[in-house]
C-alpha positions, -999 to +999 in steps of 0.1 A: -104-077+251-110-100+280-099-130+260-066-111+251-060-103+288-066-140+298-043-151+270-016-127+282-020-138+318-017-175+307+014-167+286+029-148+316+022-177+339+037-201+314+068-178+310+072-176+349+069-214+351+094-219+324+118-194+341+113-213+374+121-246+357+151-232+340+164-218+373+158-251+390+176-270+362+205-246+363+209-252+401+207-290+395+235-286+369+257-266+392+252-292+420+260-320+396+292-302+384+303-297+420+298-334+427+317-344+396+346-321+405+347-336+440+346-371+426+375-363+402+395-348+431+389-380+451+399-401+421+431-382+417+439-386+454+432-423+453+453-427+422+482-409+439+478-432+469+478-462+447+510-450+430+527-445+464+516-480+476+528-496+443+562-479+448+564-491+484+555-526+472+582-525+445+608-514+471+597-540+496+598-568+470+633-557+460+645-558+496+629-592+500+648-605+470+680-591+484+674-607+518+665-640+503+697-640+482+717-633+513+699-660+532+706-685+504+743-676+505+744-680+542+726-714+540+750-726+514+779-714+535+764-731+565+759-764+546+795-763+534+809-756+568+817-787+589+797-790+621+820-789+651+810-803+684+823-783+714+808-803+742+786-784+766+784-753+743+773-775+714+746-791+736+733-757+745+732-747+709+714-780+701+688-773+727+683-738+713+680-753+678+655-778+690+635-751+707+636-729+675+626-758+653+597-768+676+585-732+674+587-732+636+558-756+633+536-730+650+548-699+631+543-684+597+570-686+570+585-652+578+592-662+614+609-694+601+632-673+580+640-651+610+648-683+630+670-696+602+690-664+604+692-668+642+705-704+637+731-692+613+742-666+638+744-693+665+765-715+642+789-686+634+796-681+671 
């Protein structure tokens, strides 16, 4: 009878340990599922952000192409237009042009394009 009681206590202890392990593993599974859901939400948010940035990039590239086309048209028109010298005013423009060209050596390409547009504006005056 003593042996049966000891065996029953050992089985009860084994059962309690198994239930504790099961409860612990269930909690680990819940925690893992929550982390997975959060990671999926973050991935969706990042994907949406990437989509927005790609759309912005496409629009910006399209605008750049349009501005470059206009710039080329203006440059061609400027090259075809005869250069007229109006004395003092022409010298002032020339000084401005020299200043702009000297600054171009120190600036990135986008500033050079801005300066070309400024020169075209000066020539159209």
